[in-house]
N, C-alpha and C positions, 0 to 999 in steps of 0.2 A: 153797763156803760162806764166808759171811762172817765175818772176826772181832771181837768187840769186844773194843772196849779196854778199862780197869778204870782211870780218869781219876780216882779218888784218888789216884795213884800216874806218875804219867807223869813222866820226865823226860826234857827235852828241851834241846840247846842252842842259843839262837833266836840272829835278830841284829836288837841293836834299830836300826832309821835312824833319825837326826836330822835334819830340815831346818830351813833357816830360814835365815834375816839375821840381820848384826852389826848390832848400835845405835852408833852417831854417838856419840862424849864427848859431845855435846853434849843428846841426849837427857835426857828428864826421869826414862825408865827407865831408863839407862846402867847403874845399882850395883845395880836389881834385878833384872839381869839379869845381871851378872858372876859370880855364886857356883857354879860349875858349870863342869866340866869342868878348864883349866888356872889359873882366873882371869883367863888375860890379857886374852878378848874378853869381850863384851855376848851372849848370844846367843839371841836371841829365836826361839824355838820358832813354827813355823808349821806343822808335823806328823812325826809321828811314825808308821811304819811296822814290821809285824815280818817276816820271813823267814825260816824253815825253813834256805835255801838263801844258802850266804854270797854267788858271784858276781851273786844275783837284787839280792840287798841291795847290792853295790857298782856295779849295772851302775844300780840306780834313785838310789843317790845321783852318778854322776855324770851323770845323766842332769839331775835335778834341780840342779846344780848349774851345768850346762854351757848349762840355758834359763835360768837365773833371772839379775835385774839380780848386779851387781856388786856387791860383798860377801856373797853367798847361800856359806852355807858348809852344809857334812852328813858328817853324824859315826856311823863304825856300830859300834857296840858288841856285843861274847859275851858273852851273858847265861844262865848256867842257872836253867830251869825246872821246878823241883818245885813242882808240885800240892799234893801232901803236906803239904811245905813249906811254903805258901803260904793254904790252905784247909782243912787239917786233914783233910779228906775224910773224917769220920765220920757224916756228915749227907745227906742229899740234896741239901738245901741248896749245902753246898759242893760234891758231886761236878756240881753243874749249873753251881758258877761257873765248876770247873776246865774244865766238857766246852765250854762259852762262847768260853774264854780259846782254846781246842786249833783249836774252827774258824776263830779269826780271824783264830790267826796259820798254819797251813793256808793258809787265804785271802786272806795276806799284806795282811792288815788290821791293827785297830785295838783292842788291849785297851783297858778301859773305866779302871779305875784301874791303871795301868801303873807308876803309882811305890808306890804301896802293895801292891803283888803282886813287886817286887823291893825295894823300898827306896829312899827317896831316898840312899842314900850310894854303893850300890851302881849305881843307873842313871848316877846323871853321875858315874863313877869314872876316872880317864883307865886306870886299871888294866884296864878293861874295854872299852879301844876298841884295833880293829885296824887302824883305816882312817880317815881323813880330810880332805876338801879343802877348798880358798873359791875363790871368782872376786873377783880383784885389780883395786879399785876402781883406779879412774884418775882423774888431777884433771879430766880436760876434760871428761866425758862421769862423774861417781863412779853414777851409779843406769840406766848401758843398760842397756835389758830387750830380750835375746834372745841367740843360739845366735853362738859365736866371738867374742865381746868380754869385754875382758878375761883376763889371764892365771890356770891352776888353777895351784893351787899342793895339792899331796898330803902329806899325811902331818902335819900342823903342829902337831897334839898327839903333845908326846915325853910317855914314857912321867917 
């Protein structure tokens, strides 16, 4: 027998994995991307994925940074997904939105309006960050692309 989910009352802890590269201070967009997390770096987001499993989120983050250019970062945040709080769940359209989100999360996917779903303050808060890492740039070859180049620093975002 198949269980039917009540999409208008789903509450889950999910893991948001943001990956990208730090912008250099001389980049024209440096200040624009510096207003999130610890405000110590300029975070140029390349992708955001959602996972239900913490270890899957960490594995994705580590793999992305390890294979990225020097200056690549990954941030794992733990967020509460509450479909009723986000959408209300009183109309079929609201329930459909929640169903679309849940199916995307289960598939390790992307929520179209994740900032709206969680609120900008929550989504970029250091209070929700549970793991972070980045690959250090070196002077000789600051943008080298490849596995194993550049030391990796873990948990650089402090609460």
